[in-house]
C-alpha positions as CSV (number, residue, x, y, z in Angstrom):
1,M,-4.3,29.6,-1.0
2,Q,-3.1,26.0,-0.8
3,K,-4.5,23.6,-3.3
4,T,-6.3,20.5,-2.0
5,V,-4.4,17.3,-2.5
6,D,-6.3,15.0,-4.9
7,T,-6.2,11.6,-3.2
8,D,-9.6,10.2,-4.2
9,Q,-8.7,9.9,-7.9
10,A,-5.2,8.6,-7.0
11,I,-6.9,5.8,-5.0
12,E,-9.2,5.0,-7.9
13,D,-6.2,5.0,-10.3
14,A,-4.3,2.5,-8.0
15,F,-7.2,0.2,-7.1
16,G,-6.2,-3.5,-7.5
17,L,-2.5,-2.7,-8.1
18,W,0.6,-2.8,-6.0
19,I,0.9,-0.2,-3.2
20,S,3.7,1.5,-5.3
21,S,0.9,2.4,-7.7
22,L,-0.8,4.3,-5.0
23,F,2.4,6.2,-4.3
24,S,2.9,7.0,-8.0
25,A,-0.8,8.0,-8.5
26,I,-0.6,10.5,-5.6
27,G,2.5,12.1,-7.2
28,G,0.9,11.9,-10.7
29,R,-2.3,13.6,-9.6
30,N,-0.4,16.2,-7.5
31,P,2.8,17.0,-9.3
32,E,3.4,20.2,-7.3
33,L,3.8,18.2,-4.1
34,P,7.3,18.3,-2.6
35,F,8.7,14.8,-2.1
36,N,8.5,14.9,1.7
37,K,4.8,16.0,1.6
38,H,4.1,13.3,-1.0
39,V,5.4,10.7,1.5
40,E,3.3,12.1,4.3
41,V,0.2,12.1,2.1
42,F,0.9,8.5,1.1
43,F,1.1,7.3,4.7
44,S,-2.0,9.3,5.5
45,V,-4.0,7.7,2.7
46,I,-2.8,4.2,3.8
47,T,-4.0,5.0,7.3
48,Q,-7.4,6.2,6.0
49,L,-7.8,3.1,3.8
50,L,-6.9,0.7,6.5
51,K,-9.3,2.4,9.0
52,A,-12.1,2.3,6.4
53,E,-11.2,-1.4,5.7
54,R,-10.8,-0.6,2.0
55,I,-7.3,-2.2,2.1
56,Y,-5.5,-4.8,4.1
57,F,-1.9,-5.9,3.9
58,I,-0.9,-9.5,3.6
59,A,0.3,-10.8,7.0
60,P,4.1,-11.0,7.3
61,D,5.0,-14.6,6.4
62,A,1.5,-15.6,5.4
63,D,1.5,-18.6,3.1
64,C,-0.8,-17.1,0.4
65,Y,1.6,-16.5,-2.5
66,T,1.6,-18.7,-5.5
67,S,5.0,-19.4,-7.1
68,P,6.7,-22.3,-8.9
69,S,8.0,-23.5,-5.6
70,N,4.6,-23.0,-3.9
71,P,1.9,-23.8,-6.4
72,H,-0.8,-24.4,-3.8
73,P,-0.4,-21.9,-0.8
74,R,-2.3,-22.8,2.4
75,L,-4.2,-19.5,2.4
76,T,-5.9,-17.1,-0.1
77,I,-6.6,-13.4,0.3
78,E,-10.1,-14.3,1.4
79,D,-8.8,-16.0,4.5
80,T,-8.6,-13.8,7.6
81,A,-5.3,-15.4,8.6
82,A,-3.8,-14.1,5.4
83,R,-4.4,-10.5,6.5
84,W,-2.2,-8.5,8.7
85,N,-4.7,-8.1,11.6
86,A,-2.6,-5.8,13.8
87,P,-4.0,-2.3,14.8
88,V,-3.8,0.2,12.0
89,E,-1.2,2.3,14.0
90,E,1.0,-0.7,14.3
91,I,0.9,-1.5,10.6
92,V,1.6,2.0,9.6
93,S,4.4,2.4,12.1
94,A,6.0,-0.8,10.7
95,L,5.7,0.5,7.2
96,R,7.1,3.8,8.2
97,S,10.0,2.3,10.1
98,D,11.1,0.4,6.9
99,W,10.8,3.5,4.8
100,P,14.3,4.4,3.3
101,C,14.7,7.8,4.9
102,H,17.6,8.8,2.6
103,V,15.4,8.7,-0.4
104,D,14.7,12.2,-1.7
105,H,12.9,11.6,-5.0
106,P,10.3,9.1,-6.4
107,D,12.7,7.4,-8.8
108,H,15.3,6.3,-6.3
109,I,16.1,2.6,-6.6
110,D,15.8,2.1,-2.8
111,L,12.2,3.2,-3.1
112,L,11.6,0.4,-5.6
113,V,13.2,-2.1,-3.2
114,Y,11.0,-0.8,-0.3
115,F,7.8,-1.4,-2.3
116,Y,9.0,-4.8,-3.3
117,E,9.9,-5.9,0.3
118,I,6.8,-4.7,2.2
119,P,3.8,-7.0,2.3
120,G,1.4,-7.1,-0.6
121,V,-1.9,-5.2,-0.4
122,I,-5.4,-6.5,-0.6
123,W,-7.9,-4.1,-2.0
124,V,-11.6,-4.3,-1.1
125,A,-14.1,-3.4,-3.9
126,A,-17.3,-1.6,-3.2
127,D,-19.2,-4.9,-3.3
128,G,-16.8,-6.4,-0.7
129,T,-14.8,-8.5,-3.2
130,F,-11.1,-8.8,-2.3
131,V,-8.6,-7.9,-5.1
132,G,-5.0,-9.0,-4.6
133,S,-2.2,-7.0,-6.0
């Protein structure tokens, strides 16, 4: 009998953090998952969260990041224009297409690079508050 994958607790563990935390939490809560299944569960959870509007990704090239060279970005995460408003399938497809296919374990350096290069995530709290990662 196959054990059910615990994603609810992983989502709770990762809330408000970078999307890499969700990937890590899925693996941490389900250590028996083979890596390829771990990846599939990760993309499935992202799809579910996007469809439920519990997360959004920052729109590619959105001016909403504060930095020393950009202390006052034009947008905040509350601005609709800051969010990647493409259909869920398009967003997930883009994230999948950038996935480093040669990676075969969760500690591979290219996985870290992947998570650093994809757009940031905006979490939506139960009360509707946006939480940037």
